[in-house]
N, C-alpha and C positions, 0 to 999 in steps of 0.2 A: 267655475271649472275646478275640478279636483286634481291637484298636482302634488308633487313631492312625496312625503311620507304618508299623506292622508289616503291616497288611493290604495296602497297595500293594506292599510288598516281596514278600509271599507270593504275591500274584497274578502279579507279574512272573516270579517263579521258576517258577510253574506253567505260565505261558504259554510260557516259554522251553523247558521240558522236555516240553511236550505237543504231539504231532504226529500228524496223521492220515496214513495211508500211501497213496501212489499207487504201484501195482506198477511195477517197472522190469523191463527185459529180463533173463530168467534167464541166469545165467552158467555153469550146469552142468546136465547131464542128471540128472533124478530117476528112478531106477529103482524104480518103485513101481506096482503094479497097484491102481488105486483101487477097483475093484469087489471084488477079493479082500480088500483092506484093510477095506473097509466090512463085509464079511461077518464077518471076524475080530473087528472091534471089536464088532459086534452079539453075537457069541458070548461075548465077555468080559463085556459088560454084562448079558447074559441070565443067565450063570452067577452073577454077583454079586448081581443084583437079583431074579431069579426063583427060581433053584435055591437060593441061600443066603438072600437077603432082608434083613431088618433086621440091620444090622451095628453096632449101638450097644453101649455099655458094658454095657447091661442084657441083652445076648445074647452072653455070652462064648463060647458054643459056636460062634456064627456068625463071631465074630472069628477063632477058631481055624481054622474051615473056610476063611475068606478067606485067611489067612496060608498055609495049606497049598496053596491054589489058586495063589497068586502064586509060592510056592517051587517047586511042580511045574512051572509054566510056564518059569521061569528055568532050571531043570535040564534041561528039554526042549531048550533052546537050547545046552546044553553048558556053561552058566555055573555057577560055584560060588556058593553062597548062604550068607550069614552071618546068623544070627538075632541081634538085639540085644534081649535080654529085659529087662524092668523091671517093677516092681510098681506096680499101681494098686489101692488098697484091698486086697481079699483075692485078687485075680487077678493072673496073670502074662500080660502081653501082649508082643509082639515087633515091632520094626521089622525089615523084611527088606531085606538089602543084597546086590546083585549088582554085579560089576565087569566092564567091558569095556575092556581096555588095548590100544591099537594098537601101543605100544612098551613096552619094559621100564621106561623112566624118561621118560615123556612130559613135555613142558614144561607143557602145559595139563591141569589136572585139574578137571573139571566134575561137578556133581551134578544129576541129574534126579529130582525128588521129587514124591510125591503121597500124600495120606492115604487109607486104605482103609476107615475107619469111616463110619457114617452117623448122622444124628440119630434118636433113639428114635422108633419108630412109622413110620419111612420106609424105603424100599428104596434111596433116594439114587442115582437113575440119573445125574443131572447132578452131584449133590453126594454122592460124588465118584467114582462108578464110571466116569464118562466119562474122568476124568483117569487112573485106574489103567489103563483100556483103552488109552489113548493111550501111556502109559508102557510098557506091555508090548509094543505093536506097534512102538514106536520101538526098543525093545531088540531085537526080532526082526530089524529091518533093520540095526541097528548090528552085531549078531552076524554077520550075513551078509556084512558088509564086511570082517571080520577076514581078513587074508591077501590081500585083494583091493585094498585102498587103503592107502597109506602116510600115515596121519594122525598128527600129533604130539599125541596126545590120549589121555586116560584118562577114562572116563565111569563114575561111580558111580551106580547106580540104587537109590534108597531109597524103600520103601513104608512110610509111617509108620502106626503102629497107631492112635493116637488124636489127634483134632483137635477133634471136635465137643463141645458142652456135654454134661455138666458139666465136661469136662476143659479146654475152651478157656481160654487165658490162665493156665493153671496150669503148674507144673513137670512135670506128667504128660503134656503133649503129646509125641507121639513125636518131633516135630521139635526141641523144646527139649532132650529127652534127647540126641538125636544131635548137635545143634549144640554143646551144652555139652561133650560128650565130645570132639568134634573140636577145639574150642578148647583144652581141657585138654591134649590130645595134640599140639597145634600142627600139626594136619593141614593140608596144603595143599588149599584149595578156592578155585579161581580164579573160580568162579561157581556159584551155586545157582539152578536153574530150578524154580520151584514150579508144578505144574499144578493149578489149582483151578477146577473147574466149567468144562469146555471143550466142552460138547456141545449147547448150546441156542442157537437163532437165532430172530429175529423180523424180519418184513419190512414190517410196516405202518408208514407214516410216524409218528414220534412214539413208537414202542414202546420205544425205547431211552432209559433215564434215566441221570442222572449225579449224583454228590454235589456239594454246594456247594463252590466256585463254578463247577464245570466246565459246569453247564447253561447258563451265559451265554457259553460259548466255541463256537467253530466245530467242534463234534464231530458225527459222523454221527448222524442221527435214526433210522436203522434198525439193528437189532442183527444185522448180518451180518458183523461183523469180529471178529478176535481182539485182545485187549488185552495190552499188556506194561507192567507197573508196576514201577518201580524207585525207589530213593532216590538222593540225590546221590552217595553212596559207590559206587553201582552204575552210574554213568553209562556207563562203558566197556562193561560187559556189556549194558546196555539198548540202547545204540546198535549194538553188534555184532549182537545178536540181531535187532534191527529191520531192519538192512541185509540180513541173510540172508533174513528173512521177506518183505521187499519183492520178492525175486526170484520168489516164488510168485504168479503173476498170478491164481490161483484163490482166494486167501484174503487179503482186505484186512486191514491191520494198523494199529493205533493204539498210540502209546506215551505214557507219562506218567512224568515224573520229579518226585518230591515232596521238599520240604525237611524238615529236622528229623525224619528217620526216620519220617515219615508221621504223627506224633503230632497234627498240626493237622488231619488228615483221617482220622479213625480207621477209616473203612471200607476204606482201602487196606492196613490191617494185619491184616485178618481171615483170614489163612491162614498157612501154614508158613514162607513166606519171611521173615516178621517175626522168627522165632526166630533166623535167620541174620543179619539186620540187627543184632539186639541183641548178637550175638557178634562184630560187626565184619566179617562176610563180605559180599562182593558177592552180591546175590540179587535176583531178579525174580519177580513173579507173572505167569503166563500164564493168562488167564481170559476167559470169555465175559461177565464183569461181574456174575454172580450175580443178586442180587435187583434190580439195576438193569435187568435184562432178563427174567429168568425168573420168571413168576408162580407157579411151583410150588416155589419155594425153601422148604425145610424143611417141605414138606407131603407127605402120602401120595400126592399126584398126581404127584410127581417120579418118573416111571416111564420105562421104555425107550421107549415109544411117542412120547414127547415130544421125543426127541433127533434131531439132524441128523447122521447118521453120515457123510455126504459131507463136511460141515464138519470133522468130527473126522479123517477120512482126510487132508484137505488140511493139517491141523495136523501130522500125522505127517510129511508132505512138507516142511513148513517147518522142523520141528525137524531133519530130516536135512540140509537145506541148511545149517543153522547148524553142525551137528557136522562136516560134510564141509568146511566152510570152514577147518578147522584142519589144512591140509595140511602135509606135511613140506617141508623145504628142497629 
């Protein structure tokens, strides 16, 4: 329990790091066909939630089918794919890793990650097929830029095998396996971007909720924005991502910087970015805010029909704006 002089200090820190976005004039052309991107996002989510379905640890055959789908897609872009296998109970699961390097030795190395499993008994359209779909379509557009833009950038795309219960907060989370390996090998990761539930919107006044004490602050009351959450170590990454997202006039953005690694507000640690925080890497979560907005969270009703694919396509645009901001000299 936070008492005495600690609570005002915490509140001040949250206020200073929390900002709602007002879009600014775009500084670069976004080459993206929104209608086509919407259709491709729908195809990915349909494949994951209808063709495959429940992707929980209790359906290992579906986890394998999902990994094969992701690997096949990356290979279709001409990318090499590395499997990062590890054991959970009596099964072997794998993180999938693809890389897009615009230079042989880029200054900036960023990681775009999302988990591909779902809660048992659900097809997990928002949680987290929406994020995998956005990850894949962002990869498509980044791969198309190879040879056409001089970016001082290397992007590693990691699709994490396990994140949901009963694995959550254990060493068997795919992101913990990967982050620990990266730290052990002293891998350069200048920023990790975690995509976590990025497909649901709500537009009725008051439909958007917040954890304490954010409900007392001047945050949007409608759930039509994308959120960026970082810790103090990740302030540069949070601010850089936020500035790029602001250039997209079609997608409002809100940012939040939390102190103490998010431990005083546990809900901001509920995804794969926290694995990288704990290893000392800058990391942010990009999210629609999960159960603070989406009434279908961890329910069988979390289906394709509930998602806003236009919103997801605009997120792909915003991510491209960020990655393209890392131009060469």
